[in-house]
LOMAR-996434 format. One line per field, with one value per residue (C-alpha): residue in one letter; x, y, z. Coordinates in steps of 0.2 Angstrom, whole numbers, plus 5000, padded with zeros to 4 digits. Layout:
N
titor <- c(A / ...)
xx <- c(X / ...)
yy <- c(Y / ...)
zz <- c(Z / ...)
//
This chain:
477
titor <- c(X / X / X / X / X / X / X / X / X / X / X / X / X / X / X / X / X / X / X / X / X / X / X / X / X / X / X / X / X / X / X / X / X / X / X / X / X / X / X / X / X / X / X / X / X / X / X / X / X / X / X / X / X / X / X / X / X / X / X / X / X / X / X / X / X / X / X / X / X / X / X / X / X / X / X / X / X / X / X / X / X / X / X / X / X / X / X / X / X / X / X / X / X / X / X / X / X / X / X / X / X / X / X / X / X / X / X / X / X / X / X / X / X / X / X / X / X / X / X / X / X / X / X / X / X / X / X / X / X / X / X / X / X / X / X / X / X / X / X / X / X / X / X / X / X / X / X / X / X / X / X / X / X / X / X / X / X / X / X / X / X / X / X / X / X / X / X / X / X / X / X / X / X / X / X / X / X / X / X / X / X / X / X / X / X / X / X / X / X / X / X / X / X / X / X / X / X / X / X / X / X / X / X / X / X / X / X / X / X / X / X / X / X / X / X / X / X / X / X / X / X / X / X / X / X / X / X / X / X / X / X / X / X / X / X / X / X / X / X / X / X / X / X / X / X / X / X / X / X / X / X / X / X / X / X / X / X / X / X / X / X / X / X / X / X / X / X / X / X / X / X / X / X / X / X / X / X / X / X / X / X / X / X / X / X / X / X / X / X / X / X / X / X / X / X / X / X / X / X / X / X / X / X / X / X / X / X / X / X / X / X / X / X / X / X / X / X / X / X / X / X / X / X / X / X / X / X / X / X / X / X / X / X / X / X / X / X / X / X / X / X / X / X / X / X / X / X / X / X / X / X / X / X / X / X / X / X / X / X / X / X / X / X / X / X / X / X / X / X / X / X / X / X / X / X / X / X / X / X / X / X / X / X / X / X / X / X / X / X / X / X / X / X / X / X / X / X / X / X / X / X / X / X / X / X / X / X / X / X / X / X / X / X / X / X / X / X / X / X / X / X / X / X / X / X / X / X / X / X / X / X / X / X / X / X / X / X / X / X / X / X / X / X / X / X / X / X / X / X / X / X / X / X / X / X / X / X / X / X / X / X / X / X / X / X / X / X / X / X / X / X / X / X / X / X / X / X)
xx <- c(4961 / 4953 / 4952 / 4945 / 4954 / 4946 / 4952 / 4945 / 4956 / 4957 / 4966 / 4971 / 4973 / 4979 / 4969 / 4977 / 4974 / 4987 / 4982 / 4975 / 4959 / 4956 / 4969 / 4978 / 4996 / 5003 / 5003 / 5018 / 5029 / 5039 / 5055 / 5052 / 5061 / 5052 / 5038 / 5040 / 5022 / 5012 / 4999 / 4989 / 4975 / 4984 / 4994 / 4979 / 4983 / 4967 / 4954 / 4960 / 4945 / 4945 / 4936 / 4933 / 4943 / 4929 / 4940 / 4944 / 4926 / 4926 / 4939 / 4934 / 4917 / 4923 / 4932 / 4918 / 4908 / 4922 / 4920 / 4902 / 4896 / 4879 / 4881 / 4870 / 4864 / 4869 / 4884 / 4895 / 4912 / 4914 / 4928 / 4938 / 4948 / 4964 / 4981 / 4997 / 5013 / 5010 / 4993 / 4994 / 4975 / 4974 / 4958 / 4958 / 4943 / 4936 / 4918 / 4909 / 4890 / 4887 / 4901 / 4901 / 4899 / 4894 / 4889 / 4901 / 4909 / 4924 / 4930 / 4947 / 4955 / 4967 / 4976 / 4968 / 4955 / 4942 / 4945 / 4935 / 4930 / 4918 / 4924 / 4912 / 4916 / 4908 / 4912 / 4923 / 4925 / 4936 / 4949 / 4964 / 4982 / 4994 / 5012 / 5025 / 5036 / 5055 / 5064 / 5083 / 5090 / 5083 / 5073 / 5057 / 5056 / 5038 / 5037 / 5019 / 5020 / 5009 / 4996 / 4980 / 4983 / 4967 / 4964 / 4952 / 4948 / 4942 / 4935 / 4932 / 4920 / 4930 / 4928 / 4946 / 4953 / 4971 / 4984 / 4986 / 4967 / 4972 / 4986 / 4978 / 4964 / 4977 / 4985 / 4969 / 4963 / 4979 / 4977 / 4958 / 4961 / 4976 / 4967 / 4954 / 4966 / 4958 / 4975 / 4993 / 4993 / 5013 / 5018 / 5036 / 5029 / 5017 / 5002 / 4994 / 4996 / 4986 / 4978 / 4974 / 4962 / 4964 / 4954 / 4952 / 4937 / 4932 / 4928 / 4909 / 4905 / 4898 / 4903 / 4917 / 4930 / 4942 / 4953 / 4971 / 4973 / 4991 / 4994 / 5002 / 5008 / 5015 / 5019 / 5009 / 5025 / 5023 / 5005 / 5007 / 5022 / 5013 / 4996 / 5005 / 5014 / 4998 / 4989 / 5003 / 5003 / 4985 / 4985 / 4997 / 4985 / 4970 / 4979 / 4983 / 4967 / 4970 / 4960 / 4959 / 4947 / 4950 / 4955 / 4972 / 4982 / 5000 / 5013 / 5025 / 5042 / 5051 / 5069 / 5063 / 5048 / 5036 / 5021 / 5023 / 5009 / 5005 / 4987 / 4970 / 4960 / 4951 / 4932 / 4921 / 4919 / 4937 / 4938 / 4922 / 4916 / 4904 / 4898 / 4913 / 4907 / 4918 / 4913 / 4894 / 4886 / 4886 / 4871 / 4878 / 4866 / 4862 / 4864 / 4882 / 4886 / 4879 / 4889 / 4904 / 4899 / 4897 / 4916 / 4924 / 4937 / 4938 / 4941 / 4956 / 4947 / 4938 / 4954 / 4965 / 4951 / 4949 / 4969 / 4970 / 4954 / 4958 / 4979 / 4982 / 4992 / 4997 / 4992 / 5009 / 5008 / 4991 / 4995 / 5009 / 4997 / 4985 / 4998 / 5009 / 4993 / 5003 / 5013 / 4996 / 4988 / 5004 / 5003 / 4985 / 4989 / 5004 / 4993 / 4981 / 4990 / 5003 / 4991 / 5000 / 4997 / 5010 / 5024 / 5017 / 5018 / 5037 / 5042 / 5032 / 5031 / 5048 / 5062 / 5054 / 5051 / 5067 / 5074 / 5063 / 5066 / 5082 / 5081 / 5066 / 5055 / 5039 / 5033 / 5029 / 5048 / 5056 / 5060 / 5053 / 5035 / 5020 / 5024 / 5042 / 5036 / 5023 / 5037 / 5048 / 5034 / 5030 / 5048 / 5051 / 5034 / 5038 / 5056 / 5065 / 5075 / 5075 / 5069 / 5083 / 5090 / 5074 / 5077 / 5095 / 5086 / 5074 / 5088 / 5097 / 5080 / 5078 / 5095 / 5093 / 5075 / 5079 / 5067 / 5070 / 5070 / 5083 / 5093 / 5091 / 5097 / 5111 / 5120 / 5114 / 5104 / 5091 / 5088 / 5096 / 5081 / 5085 / 5084 / 5099 / 5110 / 5106 / 5107 / 5124 / 5130 / 5123 / 5132 / 5148 / 5144 / 5139 / 5156 / 5166 / 5159 / 5157 / 5160 / 5145 / 5136 / 5140 / 5137 / 5117 / 5116 / 5122 / 5107 / 5115 / 5101 / 5110 / 5122 / 5107 / 5108 / 5127 / 5126 / 5112 / 5124 / 5137 / 5127 / 5120 / 5138 / 5144 / 5129 / 5132 / 5117 / 5106 / 5101 / 5083 / 5082 / 5066 / 5074 / 5089 / 5081 / 5071 / 5086 / 5099 / 5085 / 5082 / 5101 / 5106 / 5090)
yy <- c(4836 / 4853 / 4859 / 4874 / 4882 / 4886 / 4898 / 4907 / 4918 / 4922 / 4937 / 4943 / 4961 / 4969 / 4983 / 5000 / 5002 / 5007 / 4995 / 4976 / 4969 / 4964 / 4974 / 4991 / 4983 / 4991 / 4983 / 4993 / 4976 / 4977 / 4981 / 4977 / 4965 / 4949 / 4946 / 4965 / 4971 / 4959 / 4959 / 4945 / 4948 / 4944 / 4928 / 4921 / 4921 / 4914 / 4928 / 4942 / 4947 / 4954 / 4970 / 4974 / 4989 / 4998 / 5007 / 4989 / 4987 / 5003 / 5003 / 4984 / 4991 / 5003 / 4991 / 4980 / 4994 / 4999 / 4980 / 4982 / 4971 / 4971 / 4975 / 4964 / 4974 / 4959 / 4949 / 4941 / 4932 / 4913 / 4904 / 4894 / 4880 / 4873 / 4871 / 4877 / 4886 / 4903 / 4903 / 4907 / 4906 / 4888 / 4896 / 4912 / 4924 / 4924 / 4926 / 4910 / 4911 / 4929 / 4940 / 4959 / 4959 / 4947 / 4947 / 4959 / 4962 / 4969 / 4973 / 4970 / 4972 / 4958 / 4962 / 4981 / 4993 / 4983 / 4966 / 4969 / 4954 / 4954 / 4945 / 4941 / 4943 / 4929 / 4937 / 4949 / 4947 / 4952 / 4941 / 4941 / 4937 / 4922 / 4926 / 4922 / 4906 / 4907 / 4889 / 4889 / 4872 / 4862 / 4875 / 4885 / 4903 / 4911 / 4929 / 4935 / 4953 / 4951 / 4939 / 4951 / 4961 / 4965 / 4956 / 4957 / 4941 / 4943 / 4928 / 4928 / 4917 / 4903 / 4916 / 4918 / 4908 / 4911 / 4914 / 4931 / 4936 / 4931 / 4942 / 4957 / 4954 / 4955 / 4971 / 4980 / 4976 / 4981 / 4998 / 5000 / 4995 / 5008 / 5020 / 5021 / 5018 / 5001 / 4993 / 4998 / 4981 / 4981 / 4963 / 4968 / 4969 / 4953 / 4965 / 4956 / 4938 / 4925 / 4907 / 4902 / 4887 / 4880 / 4866 / 4859 / 4853 / 4847 / 4863 / 4865 / 4857 / 4865 / 4855 / 4860 / 4846 / 4845 / 4858 / 4861 / 4876 / 4885 / 4893 / 4909 / 4917 / 4933 / 4942 / 4944 / 4935 / 4919 / 4920 / 4919 / 4906 / 4894 / 4895 / 4890 / 4875 / 4868 / 4870 / 4861 / 4846 / 4846 / 4845 / 4831 / 4819 / 4823 / 4816 / 4801 / 4797 / 4803 / 4817 / 4823 / 4816 / 4825 / 4842 / 4846 / 4860 / 4865 / 4875 / 4885 / 4882 / 4896 / 4890 / 4875 / 4884 / 4870 / 4865 / 4853 / 4843 / 4848 / 4840 / 4836 / 4851 / 4855 / 4858 / 4868 / 4855 / 4852 / 4870 / 4866 / 4884 / 4890 / 4909 / 4918 / 4919 / 4934 / 4946 / 4950 / 4951 / 4966 / 4977 / 4988 / 5005 / 5007 / 5025 / 5023 / 5011 / 5025 / 5038 / 5027 / 5024 / 5043 / 5044 / 5034 / 5042 / 5039 / 5021 / 5016 / 5015 / 5030 / 5040 / 5032 / 5037 / 5054 / 5060 / 5056 / 5065 / 5081 / 5081 / 5073 / 5060 / 5044 / 5027 / 5025 / 5041 / 5037 / 5021 / 5026 / 5039 / 5026 / 5013 / 5026 / 5035 / 5048 / 5054 / 5054 / 5065 / 5076 / 5079 / 5084 / 5097 / 5104 / 5106 / 5114 / 5126 / 5131 / 5131 / 5123 / 5105 / 5102 / 5106 / 5098 / 5083 / 5083 / 5089 / 5074 / 5060 / 5062 / 5072 / 5069 / 5051 / 5047 / 5052 / 5042 / 5026 / 5027 / 5026 / 5015 / 5028 / 5034 / 5052 / 5053 / 5049 / 5062 / 5081 / 5089 / 5096 / 5101 / 5119 / 5116 / 5110 / 5124 / 5138 / 5129 / 5126 / 5147 / 5151 / 5141 / 5148 / 5167 / 5165 / 5167 / 5151 / 5138 / 5122 / 5112 / 5123 / 5119 / 5102 / 5106 / 5115 / 5101 / 5089 / 5102 / 5102 / 5084 / 5081 / 5094 / 5100 / 5118 / 5129 / 5131 / 5149 / 5149 / 5139 / 5149 / 5166 / 5156 / 5148 / 5164 / 5153 / 5166 / 5168 / 5184 / 5191 / 5208 / 5214 / 5227 / 5215 / 5201 / 5213 / 5217 / 5198 / 5192 / 5207 / 5201 / 5183 / 5189 / 5198 / 5185 / 5171 / 5178 / 5162 / 5155 / 5169 / 5167 / 5149 / 5153 / 5167 / 5154 / 5142 / 5131 / 5131 / 5121 / 5136 / 5147 / 5134 / 5135 / 5155 / 5151 / 5138 / 5151 / 5164 / 5152 / 5147 / 5166 / 5167 / 5152 / 5144 / 5159 / 5166 / 5167 / 5155 / 5163 / 5180 / 5175 / 5167 / 5182 / 5195 / 5183 / 5182 / 5201 / 5203 / 5192 / 5193)
zz <- c(4905 / 4904 / 4922 / 4928 / 4943 / 4959 / 4973 / 4988 / 5000 / 5018 / 5023 / 5040 / 5041 / 5059 / 5062 / 5064 / 5083 / 5095 / 5108 / 5108 / 5105 / 5123 / 5132 / 5132 / 5127 / 5113 / 5094 / 5091 / 5092 / 5076 / 5085 / 5103 / 5114 / 5114 / 5129 / 5134 / 5127 / 5137 / 5151 / 5161 / 5148 / 5132 / 5139 / 5146 / 5164 / 5175 / 5180 / 5167 / 5158 / 5141 / 5136 / 5118 / 5109 / 5102 / 5089 / 5083 / 5079 / 5072 / 5058 / 5055 / 5051 / 5039 / 5030 / 5029 / 5021 / 5008 / 5004 / 5001 / 5016 / 5025 / 5043 / 5056 / 5071 / 5082 / 5081 / 5094 / 5098 / 5101 / 5108 / 5096 / 5104 / 5099 / 5106 / 5099 / 5108 / 5103 / 5108 / 5127 / 5131 / 5124 / 5112 / 5100 / 5102 / 5086 / 5077 / 5071 / 5065 / 5070 / 5062 / 5060 / 5042 / 5029 / 5010 / 5002 / 4985 / 4978 / 4959 / 4953 / 4938 / 4930 / 4914 / 4910 / 4916 / 4903 / 4911 / 4928 / 4939 / 4954 / 4969 / 4984 / 5000 / 5012 / 5027 / 5038 / 5057 / 5071 / 5081 / 5091 / 5084 / 5090 / 5096 / 5086 / 5085 / 5082 / 5077 / 5082 / 5081 / 5092 / 5101 / 5097 / 5107 / 5109 / 5108 / 5115 / 5110 / 5097 / 5105 / 5107 / 5093 / 5083 / 5066 / 5052 / 5044 / 5027 / 5018 / 4999 / 4990 / 4979 / 4964 / 4959 / 4943 / 4942 / 4954 / 4944 / 4949 / 4968 / 4968 / 4960 / 4973 / 4986 / 4980 / 4977 / 4995 / 5003 / 4994 / 5001 / 5019 / 5019 / 5009 / 5024 / 5038 / 5044 / 5044 / 5038 / 5029 / 5030 / 5025 / 5031 / 5047 / 5046 / 5046 / 5032 / 5029 / 5017 / 5018 / 5001 / 4995 / 4979 / 4971 / 4952 / 4943 / 4926 / 4913 / 4915 / 4931 / 4945 / 4960 / 4970 / 4975 / 4990 / 4991 / 4997 / 5010 / 5009 / 5025 / 5031 / 5015 / 5017 / 5001 / 4985 / 4976 / 4989 / 4986 / 4968 / 4969 / 4980 / 4971 / 4953 / 4964 / 4971 / 4953 / 4944 / 4958 / 4958 / 4940 / 4938 / 4952 / 4940 / 4924 / 4934 / 4941 / 4957 / 4961 / 4980 / 4991 / 5007 / 5011 / 5017 / 5025 / 5017 / 5022 / 5009 / 5011 / 5004 / 5001 / 4991 / 4982 / 4987 / 4999 / 5012 / 5019 / 5037 / 5043 / 5037 / 5036 / 5052 / 5052 / 5063 / 5075 / 5076 / 5086 / 5097 / 5094 / 5108 / 5112 / 5122 / 5139 / 5144 / 5131 / 5128 / 5112 / 5101 / 5097 / 5082 / 5079 / 5060 / 5063 / 5068 / 5053 / 5043 / 5051 / 5047 / 5030 / 5027 / 5033 / 5020 / 5010 / 4991 / 4987 / 4976 / 4961 / 4962 / 4968 / 4954 / 4940 / 4947 / 4949 / 4931 / 4925 / 4936 / 4936 / 4920 / 4930 / 4919 / 4924 / 4932 / 4942 / 4948 / 4953 / 4965 / 4972 / 4976 / 4983 / 4993 / 4999 / 5009 / 4993 / 4985 / 4997 / 4997 / 4979 / 4980 / 4995 / 4984 / 4969 / 4976 / 4987 / 4974 / 4959 / 4947 / 4947 / 4931 / 4941 / 4958 / 4947 / 4940 / 4959 / 4967 / 4955 / 4949 / 4960 / 4977 / 4973 / 4967 / 4984 / 4993 / 4982 / 4986 / 5003 / 5004 / 5014 / 5014 / 5012 / 5031 / 5036 / 5025 / 5029 / 5014 / 5021 / 5009 / 5011 / 5005 / 4989 / 4987 / 4989 / 4976 / 4964 / 4967 / 4965 / 4949 / 4941 / 4947 / 4937 / 4952 / 4950 / 4935 / 4935 / 4937 / 4951 / 4960 / 4959 / 4967 / 4981 / 4985 / 4987 / 5000 / 5008 / 5008 / 5015 / 5028 / 5030 / 5027 / 5019 / 5002 / 5002 / 5014 / 5003 / 4988 / 4997 / 5006 / 4989 / 4978 / 4967 / 4961 / 4944 / 4935 / 4927 / 4926 / 4908 / 4907 / 4917 / 4905 / 4889 / 4894 / 4896 / 4880 / 4869 / 4878 / 4873 / 4856 / 4853 / 4859 / 4849 / 4831 / 4823 / 4831 / 4827 / 4808 / 4809 / 4816 / 4802 / 4790 / 4794 / 4808 / 4821 / 4834 / 4835 / 4845 / 4858 / 4859 / 4863 / 4875 / 4883 / 4884 / 4892 / 4905 / 4908 / 4910 / 4924 / 4932 / 4926 / 4935 / 4919 / 4915 / 4900 / 4894 / 4894 / 4888 / 4872 / 4869 / 4870 / 4857 / 4845 / 4846 / 4844 / 4831 / 4821)
//
């Protein structure tokens, strides 16, 4: 059968606040001891009242604006009722019919710049996270540290037509959230997760058939793999004349690379939504929204294009700058302060990045500071050290945090640029290597490189190579 794939995503991203959505508990729970970052509010003790984190609202609205959403002047929170062991209140404070943002759109590239796709954003709303369940043998343990952390839920229209498109959308969304600072969106830390809905229909039909929702996918790879699996499974059902008649929820079993039936899909009625009595409705000022809009930085697509245009970065370097936003900002600062974007490009995207990749570090976690790179680039540009020595100095600065100029002085790495001294060294090399000189004069161009090598060896690599080349050419004709 000629079937069309229909995919929609619900993305849960933790808002980048230091405290919870309703309380002052820390959200830095990744390495914390279980159940040490909790209070009566986030674990639902009777009588404990929630207070909205204003910063969470601000960051969520900035994310919505970056996704071209409309921000209503009035919004409210709702109580979403369901039981699960990691939900201590017995309900979640979420948003239902009056979220903080609606009707957005986002462009995503799939398979090249010319193949752009617009994906509709149905809504963006705020809600608190649940806790975390850990299963050990016959026991299930629950850690409530994460309960109460602020989440943005971003819901797309069913506009995606392949797992590859879904993955591309998710990757670009992560970059947007990180660029504007609304979420760290670190999937290793559980700060970004996906629920993916997928259905099939005969090509040309407009009707939407019952969907399958795949819950709690925690990486781009698993998002793509789970969708491919479900598409194969659903295609087989259609071919057998068994098109789904009800919506179901499934879970992804990573070890077996397959989904497993969990339950029938819940409806709004199942959750018994009603207005949250402990949180007053929101009045969102249009003036404040416009101030937030004006504060947004360049979004990834614009930033990517500008880096290529302004600094001659290639596509791969620009993508690295967008993906690792701290590295991109470091590059721009160093390029501007050094006045040499070509050398900044080499030191940042080649030398420094190779060290960071070896240790899987973000640039903010290393000892190299922007001023270190500026000093190095200026030292190379002034002929004080060679580019290769510059990389050696960078390595020591990376390991120790020492100022590059101090490293150069302590190790005696400054390049020999004294004309008289270099002429004397060149004359000695020419006198000691008459055979190589004769080869060069006889037409062997490689012999000249050998002479340069001899001079560099005599100076332990510290001779200014441009000056050496010029002096040797004058002396051997």
